[in-house]
VOBA-1610 file (N, C-alpha, C; in pm, whole numbers, padded with zeros to 5 digits, always signed):
BEGIN
Met+03214-07140-07005Met+03186-07008-06870Met+03263-06926-06948Thr+03436-06972-06899Thr+03516-06901-06919Thr+03537-06814-07050Lys+03459-06888-07147Lys+03504-06778-07315Lys+03373-06700-07279Arg+03271-06778-07233Arg+03100-06634-07223Arg+03185-06534-07123Lys+03259-06534-07040Lys+03265-06439-06917Lys+03388-06306-07057Ala+03457-06406-07086Ala+03565-06310-07152Ala+03553-06242-07295Leu+03382-06290-07375Leu+03311-06265-07499Leu+03273-06133-07433Ile+03215-06157-07300Ile+03114-06018-07237Ile+03221-05934-07172Trp+03347-05929-07136Trp+03396-05841-07142Trp+03478-05773-07232Ala+03510-05885-07385Ala+03491-05728-07460Ala+03435-05709-07530Cys+03326-05717-07539Cys+03198-05670-07606Cys+03176-05542-07491Ile+03232-05549-07365Ile+03197-05408-07252Ile+03314-05314-07296Val+03445-05381-07334Val+03553-05291-07379Val+03548-05219-07502Leu+03505-05296-07598Leu+03518-05261-07717Leu+03335-05186-07743Leu+03260-05197-07693Leu+03122-05122-07712Leu+03119-04965-07586Gly+03162-05025-07532Gly+03114-04952-07336Gly+03258-04812-07375Leu+03366-04854-07456Leu+03465-04723-07401Leu+03457-04589-07529Pro+03422-04699-07677Pro+03375-04561-07783Pro+03256-04500-07690Leu+03164-04591-07676Leu+02969-04544-07609Leu+03037-04447-07515Gly+03105-04452-07413Gly+03128-04325-07295Gly+03199-04246-07351His+03294-04230-07494His+03363-04136-07471His+03326-04047-07566Phe+03174-04085-07651Phe+03102-04002-07694Phe+02991-03927-07580Ala+02908-04043-07536Ala+02883-03970-07454Ala+02912-03832-07316Arg+03012-03843-07306Arg+03083-03771-07239Arg+03096-03598-07322Asp+03128-03650-07451Asp+03128-03551-07546Asp+02972-03464-07567Arg+02900-03554-07511Arg+02740-03482-07568Arg+02718-03402-07434Leu+02812-03488-07294Leu+02739-03421-07174Leu+02775-03247-07125His+02936-03315-07210His+03033-03189-07136His+03024-03099-07271Gln+02951-02989-07278Gln+02949-02891-07417Gln+03005-02792-07373Pro+03125-02728-07436Pro+03217-02615-07423Pro+03093-02510-07436Thr+03095-02392-07341Thr+03047-02267-07315Thr+03076-02168-07423Ala+02947-02126-07538Ala+03001-02108-07659Ala+03064-01938-07601Arg+03137-01899-07671Arg+03193-01757-07653Arg+03089-01632-07685Glu+02987-01651-07741Glu+02915-01538-07716Glu+02844-01494-07581His+02781-01662-07551His+02704-01654-07446His+02771-01565-07328Ser+02916-01640-07336Ser+03008-01619-07222Ser+03015-01468-07241Ala+03052-01411-07313Ala+03058-01232-07348Ala+02916-01187-07246Met+02870-01274-07309Met+02726-01112-07231Met+02702-01170-07100Thr+02743-01329-07019Thr+02727-01338-06901Thr+02833-01274-06841Leu+02953-01210-06895Leu+03021-01138-06817Leu+02974-01032-06831Phe+02931-00954-06899Phe+02908-00820-06921Phe+02781-00817-06817Glu+02705-00895-06817Glu+02567-00874-06720Glu+02630-00953-06551Thr+02709-01008-06497Thr+02762-00996-06419Thr+02838-00953-06343Tyr+02907-00851-06430Tyr+03027-00751-06409Tyr+02995-00602-06461Cys+02949-00588-06556Cys+02969-00452-06639Cys+02836-00370-06601Val+02685-00461-06579Val+02585-00434-06562Val+02570-00360-06396Pro+02646-00422-06331Pro+02598-00386-06142Pro+02752-00251-06189Phe+02843-00216-06233Phe+02922-00124-06299Phe+02871-00025-06325Ala+02762-00041-06378Ala+02652+00069-06438Ala+02582+00174-06303Asp+02565+00116-06185Asp+02539+00142-06051Asp+02655+00205-05955Gly+02771+00171-05989Gly+02865+00219-05931Gly+02923+00096-05813Gln+02904-00016-05859Gln+02945-00143-05817Gln+03045-00197-05860Val+03124-00266-05811Val+03263-00340-05864Val+03198-00490-05803Val+03222-00566-05884Val+03198-00700-05861Val+03319-00775-05860Ala+03393-00856-05728Ala+03550-00912-05736Ala+03490-00974-05831Pro+03605-01047-05954Pro+03547-01181-06023Pro+03556-01300-05936Glu+03496-01393-05991Glu+03526-01555-05970Glu+03665-01549-05983Lys+03707-01651-05872Lys+03797-01723-05895Lys+03836-01822-06011Arg+03745-01831-06107Arg+03782-01939-06219Arg+03822-01855-06318Leu+03841-01722-06295Leu+03835-01628-06412Leu+04028-01644-06360Val+04119-01611-06485Val+04261-01596-06404Val+04288-01440-06452Arg+04374-01378-06376Arg+04416-01219-06354Arg+04535-01258-06477Leu+04520-01081-06551Leu+04611-01011-06628Leu+04693-00981-06573Ala+04807-00907-06606Ala+04910-00806-06569Ala+04877-00770-06676Arg+04813-00606-06682Arg+04811-00507-06751Arg+04822-00365-06697Ala+04873-00281-06768Ala+04936-00173-06755Ala+04814-00094-06747Asp+04725-00104-06839Asp+04586+00013-06841Asp+04485-00037-06757Gly+04500-00112-06655Gly+04359-00130-06566Gly+04400-00256-06477Leu+04285-00315-06454Leu+04249-00443-06407Leu+04170-00574-06510Ala+04237-00679-06546Ala+04162-00741-06651Ala+04163-00914-06620Trp+04071-00976-06626Trp+04107-01103-06625Trp+04017-01200-06747Val+04072-01288-06762Val+04020-01399-06855Val+03949-01549-06847Asp+03837-01562-06914Asp+03798-01658-06852Asp+03867-01806-06938Ser+03937-01857-06868Ser+04016-01981-06951Ser+03982-02071-07018Glu+03806-02097-07068Glu+03793-02193-07080Glu+03742-02112-07233Thr+03642-02006-07204Thr+03606-01922-07370Thr+03727-01830-07404Val+03846-01772-07347Val+03922-01668-07357Val+03879-01547-07368Met+03758-01495-07299Met+03715-01389-07305Met+03740-01310-07164Met+03772-01189-07224Met+03819-01110-07133Met+03747-01027-07054Leu+03768-00968-06947Leu+03685-00847-06888Leu+03814-00768-06828Arg+03760-00651-06829Arg+03827-00529-06802Arg+03770-00429-06722Tyr+03844-00373-06619Tyr+03786-00263-06545Tyr+03871-00152-06545Ser+03805-00037-06569Ser+03911+00059-06576Ser+03831+00197-06421Asp+03905+00283-06410Asp+03847+00409-06349Asp+03695+00406-06377Lys+03626+00456-06509Lys+03505+00505-06559Lys+03450+00373-06699Arg+03525+00262-06704Arg+03476+00159-06779Arg+03480+00005-06720Cys+03409-00062-06762Cys+03397-00220-06740Cys+03365-00270-06870Ser+03465-00396-06884Ser+03437-00408-07087Ser+03470-00556-07083Val+03412-00633-07143Val+03424-00752-07203Val+03475-00775-07320Ser+03549-00814-07384Ser+03594-00817-07510Ser+03707-00970-07566Asp+03717-00996-07679Asp+03712-01115-07764Asp+03918-01075-07820Ala+03948-00984-07747Ala+04094-00871-07776Ala+04187-01014-07768Leu+04192-01129-07692Leu+04354-01200-07751Leu+04250-01341-07766Arg+04173-01402-07835Arg+04131-01438-07944Arg+03969-01396-08018Pro+04018-01317-08129Pro+03875-01277-08188Pro+03831-01394-08231Met+03652-01379-08212Met+03570-01483-08236Met+03528-01495-08413Asn+03475-01591-08435Asn+03473-01621-08622Asn+03383-01569-08601Ala+03309-01540-08704Ala+03198-01510-08834Ala+03103-01553-08758Ser+03059-01712-08694Ser+02946-01758-08626Ser+02933-01727-08511Glu+02984-01685-08399Glu+03035-01655-08261Glu+03021-01511-08311Arg+03096-01403-08395Arg+03044-01277-08388Arg+02905-01249-08433His+02847-01320-08577His+02713-01337-08549His+02575-01354-08426Ala+02609-01466-08372Ala+02562-01458-08253Ala+02557-01329-08145Leu+02668-01297-08111Leu+02699-01165-08000Leu+02630-01060-08054Asp+02638-01017-08260Asp+02531-00927-08273Asp+02401-00921-08244Thr+02352-01083-08266Thr+02188-01077-08236Thr+02175-01079-08099Gly+02224-01087-08013Gly+02204-01085-07860Gly+02251-00956-07779Val+02300-00871-07881Val+02364-00800-07753Val+02239-00702-07741Ile+02155-00614-07823Ile+02081-00529-07800Ile+01936-00572-07731Gly+01944-00725-07685Gly+01828-00757-07610Gly+01904-00757-07467Val+01992-00782-07451Val+02115-00780-07320Val+02110-00624-07291Ile+02108-00501-07379Ile+02087-00382-07284Ile+01993-00306-07289Glu+01876-00377-07349Glu+01733-00373-07345Glu+01685-00426-07203Arg+01714-00526-07200Arg+01671-00595-07059Arg+01776-00550-06959Glu+01908-00549-06937Glu+01965-00541-06829Glu+01953-00357-06813Leu+01984-00290-06913Leu+02040-00172-06888Leu+01873-00073-06924Pro+01794-00046-06899Pro+01689-00022-06948Pro+01669+00177-06959Ala+01750+00226-06859Ala+01757+00346-06928Ala+01862+00432-07013Leu+01873+00338-07065Leu+01993+00385-07201Leu+01857+00384-07310Arg+01932+00456-07391Arg+01867+00499-07552Arg+01934+00448-07625Pro+01925+00418-07807Pro+02035+00379-07884Pro+02046+00549-07886Glu+02176+00548-07961Glu+02247+00686-08007Glu+02254+00674-08145Asn+02216+00697-08289Asn+02215+00645-08390Asn+02334+00787-08484Asn+02350+00874-08425Asn+02397+00982-08474Asn+02553+00973-08463His+02619+00876-08446His+02786+00860-08352His+02845+00897-08480Gly+02804+00877-08643Gly+02924+00879-08708Gly+02997+00804-08756Leu+02973+00676-08738Leu+03081+00567-08748Leu+03043+00431-08776Asp+02933+00464-08922Asp+02852+00344-08997Asp+02910+00255-09084Thr+03103+00330-09095Thr+03226+00235-09174Thr+03247+00133-09100Trp+03221+00152-08938Trp+03293+00014-08899Trp+03184-00117-08891Asp+03199-00238-08883Asp+03153-00340-08907Asp+03021-00336-08766Ala+03061-00303-08635Ala+02981-00325-08604Ala+02990-00197-08454Phe+02921-00102-08453Phe+02922+00023-08383Phe+02795+00087-08300Leu+02779+00056-08198Leu+02642+00077-08132Leu+02631+00124-07998Val+02598+00253-07999Val+02582+00312-07902Val+02451+00337-07823Trp+02453+00359-07704Trp+02353+00307-07582Trp+02352+00456-07459Glu+02270+00596-07484Glu+02331+00659-07371Glu+02234+00663-07262Ser+02259+00751-07165Ser+02148+00812-07083Ser+02115+00921-07094His+02209+00973-07142His+02137+01184-07149His+02244+01180-07233Pro+02232+01350-07370Pro+02249+01370-07435Pro+02402+01409-07394Arg+02519+01446-07534Arg+02632+01499-07520Arg+02636+01619-07473Gly+02764+01624-07369Gly+02759+01772-07265Gly+02728+01723-07143Asp+02606+01654-07136Asp+02525+01671-07025Asp+02697+01522-06881Asp+02677+01619-06814Asp+02771+01550-06708Asp+02688+01396-06626Arg+02562+01439-06677Arg+02557+01265-06581Arg+02571+01178-06703Arg+02584+01184-06800Arg+02618+01075-06931Arg+02670+00981-06865Trp+02607+00857-06914Trp+02669+00753-06921Trp+02611+00639-06996Gly+02719+00567-07067Gly+02654+00453-07191Gly+02740+00304-07196Ala+02695+00253-07275Ala+02730+00156-07295Ala+02754+00069-07450Thr+02845+00072-07469Thr+02927+00053-07628Thr+02910-00090-07699Tyr+02892-00116-07825Tyr+02927-00260-07863Tyr+03027-00215-08033Thr+03108-00215-08003Thr+03207-00215-08092Thr+03308-00344-08166Arg+03359-00338-08304Arg+03407-00426-08356Arg+03425-00309-08546Phe+03550-00324-08519Phe+03635-00196-08629Phe+03582-00259-08775Ser+03653-00403-08778Ser+03629-00468-08918Ser+03596-00618-08961Ser+03542-00659-09079Ser+03527-00814-08980Ser+03592-00895-08995Asp+03713-00852-09036Asp+03845-00901-09075Asp+03839-00997-08917Ala+03894-01128-08929Ala+03892-01219-08831Ala+04032-01186-08721Asp+04134-01093-08723Asp+04177-01054-08615Asp+04124-00939-08532Phe+04028-00864-08588Phe+04004-00729-08486Phe+03895-00748-08355Glu+03915-00661-08315Glu+03810-00702-08150Glu+03700-00684-08146Thr+03612-00765-08063Thr+03476-00718-08049Thr+03477-00664-07924Ser+03439-00585-07890Ser+03407-00497-07751Ser+03294-00509-07710Leu+03193-00519-07622Leu+03077-00443-07561Leu+03098-00372-07384Ser+03109-00296-07414Ser+03115-00185-07248Ser+03037-00099-07185Val+03048-00088-07041Val+02967+00040-07037Val+03098+00115-06927Ser+03050+00255-06994Ser+03126+00379-06964Ser+03030+00425-06837Tyr+03104+00481-06730Tyr+03042+00530-06605Tyr+03146+00684-06588Pro+03023+00786-06553Pro+03123+00917-06519Pro+03223+00885-06408Ile+03310+00904-06365Ile+03419+00843-06271Ile+03335+00901-06092Asn+03398+00795-06038Asn+03281+00817-05906Asn+03382+00769-05830Asp+03367+00830-05719Asp+03424+00805-05556Asp+03451+00670-05537Asp+03288+00619-05515Asp+03272+00490-05478Asp+03313+00408-05555Val+03320+00416-05693Val+03406+00320-05804Val+03520+00310-05818Ser+03606+00421-05790Ser+03768+00427-05771Ser+03779+00360-05669Glu+03724+00363-05539Glu+03746+00342-05340Glu+03732+00189-05441Asn+03663+00135-05455Asn+03609-00031-05532Asn+03720-00025-05587Leu+03727-00009-05712Leu+03863-00085-05770Leu+04022-00057-05717Arg+04044+00020-05601Arg+04147+00012-05557Arg+04165-00075-05453Glu+04055-00108-05397Glu+04077-00248-05305Glu+04044-00332-05377Leu+04018-00375-05488Leu+04015-00452-05613Leu+04158-00511-05611Arg+04243-00372-05658Arg+04382-00394-05697Arg+04443-00448-05635Asn+04420-00404-05523Asn+04555-00421-05329Asn+04461-00580-05338Ser+04376-00637-05370Ser+04358-00764-05311Ser+04399-00847-05380Ser+04436-00791-05554Ser+04427-00892-05611Ser+04596-00976-05629
//
């Protein structure tokens, strides 16, 4: 009877450990970076277009930067930045690979159309040589009410940043909310 128990335990260990290891990997899939970028944009930058500043979740790590407030998603290394008139999400700390960029290129237009329907594509920007340069605007250039979204990447080289942002005219409510966020962080 003891040999039988020993054989059962040996089978459990020999089969159970590798099976558990592979099952864990299947159940805990890392968040896709392009999905993380779009989620951060929807969560933080879309409300910014309405003059709202959403305080970042505790899972985002605050970065000390001279050019504004910044946080990074430690799992996907996507960066969220706030300034007085812009909210952006980028891969500046670790640029995306070609397949991640392609997936983000494909998804961005849908996010803008769904989340910011007041914006219209602006195609006369003159930057067609960039790897990615898309602009959506609320009003024509020169109009003080103009705000918009941009999706940019200068080159397809591996070390160039991809950025998705909302620019908003400087607004007292946004400035006050950012000041409070700076002081509380």
